[in-house]
C-alpha positions as CSV (number, residue, x, y, z in Angstrom):
1,X,65.9,70.7,-135.0
2,X,66.0,67.2,-136.5
3,X,63.5,64.8,-134.9
4,X,65.2,61.5,-134.1
5,X,62.5,59.7,-132.1
6,X,58.9,60.1,-131.2
7,X,57.3,58.1,-128.4
8,X,53.9,58.1,-126.7
9,X,54.7,61.0,-124.4
10,X,57.7,62.8,-125.8
11,X,59.6,63.7,-129.0
12,X,63.4,63.8,-129.1
13,X,65.3,66.2,-131.2
14,X,69.0,66.5,-131.9
15,X,70.3,69.7,-130.2
16,X,73.1,71.9,-131.5
17,X,75.6,69.7,-129.6
18,X,76.3,66.1,-130.6
19,X,76.1,64.8,-127.0
20,X,72.7,66.2,-126.0
21,X,69.1,66.1,-127.1
22,X,66.0,68.2,-126.7
23,X,63.1,66.2,-125.1
24,X,59.7,67.8,-125.8
25,X,56.8,66.6,-123.6
26,X,53.5,66.0,-125.5
27,X,49.9,66.6,-124.5
28,X,49.0,63.1,-125.8
29,X,47.5,60.5,-123.4
30,X,47.7,56.8,-124.2
31,X,46.8,53.6,-122.3
32,X,46.7,49.9,-122.8
33,X,49.6,49.9,-125.2
34,X,48.2,52.9,-127.1
35,X,44.8,51.2,-127.7
36,X,43.2,54.1,-125.9
37,X,44.3,57.5,-126.9
38,X,43.5,61.1,-125.9
39,X,45.0,64.5,-125.4
40,X,44.7,67.3,-122.8
41,X,46.2,70.7,-123.3
42,X,48.8,71.6,-120.7
43,X,49.6,68.0,-119.7
44,X,53.0,68.0,-121.4
45,X,54.1,71.2,-119.6
46,X,52.9,69.7,-116.2
47,X,54.9,66.5,-116.8
48,X,58.0,68.5,-117.9
49,X,57.9,70.5,-114.7
50,X,57.1,67.5,-112.4
51,X,59.8,65.4,-114.0
52,X,62.3,68.2,-113.7
53,X,61.6,68.7,-110.0
54,X,61.9,65.0,-109.3
55,X,65.1,64.4,-111.3
56,X,66.6,67.4,-109.6
57,X,65.7,65.9,-106.2
58,X,67.2,62.6,-107.2
59,X,70.4,64.3,-108.4
60,X,70.8,65.9,-105.0
61,X,70.5,62.5,-103.4
62,X,73.2,60.8,-105.6
63,X,71.2,59.5,-108.5
64,X,72.8,60.2,-111.9
65,X,70.3,61.3,-114.5
66,X,70.3,62.5,-118.1
67,X,68.8,65.9,-117.2
68,X,70.9,68.9,-118.1
69,X,68.5,71.9,-117.9
70,X,65.1,73.2,-118.8
71,X,64.7,75.0,-122.1
72,X,61.0,75.9,-122.1
73,X,57.8,74.9,-120.3
74,X,57.7,71.7,-122.4
75,X,61.3,71.1,-123.2
76,X,64.4,69.7,-121.4
77,X,68.0,69.5,-122.6
78,X,69.2,66.0,-121.8
79,X,72.3,64.0,-122.2
80,X,72.3,61.7,-125.2
81,X,72.4,58.1,-124.1
82,X,71.8,54.6,-125.4
83,X,68.5,53.6,-123.9
84,X,68.5,50.2,-122.2
85,X,65.4,48.5,-123.7
86,X,64.0,47.5,-120.3
87,X,61.0,49.1,-118.5
88,X,61.8,48.9,-114.8
89,X,58.6,48.8,-112.7
90,X,58.9,49.4,-108.9
91,X,55.9,48.5,-106.8
92,X,55.0,49.3,-103.2
93,X,51.3,48.4,-103.4
94,X,49.5,45.8,-105.5
95,X,47.3,47.3,-108.2
96,X,46.9,47.2,-112.0
97,X,48.6,44.4,-113.9
98,X,50.0,42.8,-110.7
99,X,46.6,42.1,-109.3
100,X,45.4,40.7,-112.6
101,X,48.4,38.4,-113.1
102,X,48.8,37.1,-109.5
103,X,45.4,37.6,-108.0
104,X,46.7,39.8,-105.2
105,X,43.9,42.0,-103.8
106,X,44.0,45.5,-105.1
107,X,45.5,47.9,-102.6
108,X,47.5,45.3,-100.7
109,X,50.7,46.8,-99.3
110,X,53.6,44.5,-100.5
111,X,55.9,43.0,-97.8
112,X,58.9,44.3,-99.7
113,X,59.6,46.5,-102.7
114,X,59.0,44.6,-105.9
115,X,61.1,45.3,-108.9
116,X,59.9,43.9,-112.3
117,X,61.2,44.2,-115.8
118,X,59.3,44.5,-119.1
119,X,60.9,44.3,-122.5
120,X,60.5,47.8,-124.1
121,X,58.9,46.6,-127.4
122,X,55.4,47.9,-128.3
123,X,55.0,45.4,-131.1
124,X,55.3,42.6,-128.5
125,X,53.1,44.4,-126.0
126,X,56.0,45.1,-123.6
127,X,56.0,41.6,-122.1
128,X,57.3,40.9,-118.6
129,X,60.8,39.4,-118.6
130,X,63.3,38.0,-116.0
131,X,67.0,38.4,-115.5
132,X,67.8,35.5,-117.8
133,X,65.8,37.0,-120.6
134,X,67.8,40.2,-120.2
135,X,71.0,38.2,-120.8
136,X,69.5,36.1,-123.5
137,X,68.4,39.2,-125.5
138,X,71.7,41.1,-124.7
139,X,69.7,44.0,-123.3
140,X,72.5,45.0,-120.9
141,X,76.3,45.3,-121.6
142,X,77.3,43.3,-118.5
143,X,75.5,40.8,-116.3
144,X,76.3,42.9,-113.2
145,X,74.3,45.8,-114.7
146,X,71.0,43.9,-114.0
147,X,71.8,43.9,-110.3
148,X,73.0,47.6,-110.5
149,X,69.7,48.7,-112.2
150,X,67.7,47.0,-109.5
151,X,69.8,48.6,-106.8
152,X,69.4,52.1,-108.3
153,X,65.7,51.5,-108.8
154,X,65.2,50.7,-105.1
155,X,67.2,53.7,-104.0
156,X,65.1,55.9,-106.2
157,X,62.0,54.4,-104.6
158,X,63.3,55.0,-101.1
159,X,64.0,58.7,-101.9
160,X,60.7,59.3,-103.6
161,X,58.6,57.3,-101.2
162,X,59.7,59.4,-98.3
163,X,59.4,62.6,-100.3
164,X,55.8,61.9,-101.4
165,X,54.8,60.7,-97.9
166,X,55.8,64.2,-96.7
167,X,53.4,65.6,-99.3
168,X,50.5,63.4,-98.2
169,X,50.8,61.2,-101.3
170,X,51.2,57.5,-101.5
171,X,53.7,56.3,-104.1
172,X,52.0,53.1,-105.3
173,X,54.3,52.2,-108.2
174,X,56.3,53.7,-111.0
175,X,58.0,52.9,-114.3
176,X,61.5,54.2,-115.1
177,X,64.1,53.7,-117.8
178,X,67.8,53.8,-117.9
179,X,70.5,54.4,-120.5
180,X,74.3,54.3,-121.0
181,X,76.1,57.6,-121.4
182,X,79.1,58.0,-123.7
183,X,81.4,56.7,-121.0
184,X,79.2,53.6,-120.5
185,X,77.8,54.7,-117.1
186,X,74.2,54.0,-116.3
187,X,71.9,57.1,-116.1
188,X,68.3,57.5,-115.1
189,X,66.6,58.6,-118.3
190,X,63.1,59.2,-119.7
191,X,60.8,60.8,-117.1
192,X,59.1,60.5,-113.7
193,X,55.6,61.9,-113.8
194,X,52.0,61.0,-113.2
195,X,52.1,59.4,-116.6
196,X,54.6,56.9,-115.3
197,X,53.7,56.8,-111.6
198,X,50.7,56.0,-109.5
199,X,50.0,58.5,-106.8
200,X,47.1,58.1,-104.3
201,X,46.1,60.7,-101.8
202,X,47.3,59.6,-98.4
203,X,43.9,60.2,-96.6
204,X,41.3,59.4,-99.3
205,X,43.2,57.1,-101.7
206,X,42.0,59.3,-104.6
207,X,44.0,58.5,-107.7
208,X,46.1,61.5,-109.0
209,X,47.7,60.0,-112.0
210,X,47.1,58.6,-115.5
211,X,44.7,56.0,-114.0
212,X,42.1,58.8,-114.2
213,X,42.4,58.5,-118.0
214,X,42.7,54.7,-118.1
215,X,39.6,54.2,-115.9
216,X,37.6,57.3,-116.8
217,X,37.5,58.4,-113.2
218,X,35.5,61.5,-112.1
219,X,32.1,62.8,-112.9
220,X,30.6,65.6,-115.0
221,X,33.1,67.9,-116.6
222,X,36.0,66.2,-114.8
223,X,35.3,62.7,-116.2
224,X,38.4,61.2,-117.7
225,X,40.4,64.4,-117.1
226,X,43.9,64.3,-115.8
227,X,45.1,67.9,-115.8
228,X,43.6,68.9,-112.4
229,X,45.1,65.8,-110.8
230,X,48.5,66.5,-112.3
231,X,48.3,70.1,-111.1
232,X,47.5,68.9,-107.6
233,X,50.6,66.6,-107.7
234,X,52.8,69.5,-108.8
235,X,51.3,71.8,-106.2
236,X,52.2,69.3,-103.5
237,X,55.7,68.8,-104.9
238,X,56.4,72.5,-104.8
239,X,54.8,73.0,-101.3
């Protein structure tokens, strides 16, 4: 297969059909705009399974996604789409960059769901942008698409927040991406996994996501490891 793109967490290959791609999930771990790097065997397969389960859940609840089917433990067949170069961040609880930028105490439950945009550009450090920036940079085809993206993002949050609460997980925040399909319709693309979400245990607030790598959480042999945390998230999703 011809490789057409490689990102931090996945490689995209052209499939045998012009309108679809093969997305292969990598074991690589990155943080702080790839300044910190690592790898853990099996992480890619876990993210592939978790993202597949969550995209399937969202499809059942009316969210259109790029997922077609699973090809292997680390590969999905997905619809080819033009990625909108906006990282959409949805926040329920203040942590990470939000606390640093605005001085909100870590762990504060936000009074409403906050949707933020970042420009998808590693060279610029994925800077935060507003609606006017999106129009200035022609990131969307229509002005109305900004509102639509926010609406879909909030609907995704509502579905996932309730789902994870039933699994005794707090959905703190998550990052998603969208794309245009061949008909110009907006689809949820990329992935939803512990690489792109923050999950805290409902009772203990233990972090079960990539923050374990970012912050070198854990002790002894478990220090900085994420695989066990990702396995726990998948276990709860499937329970």
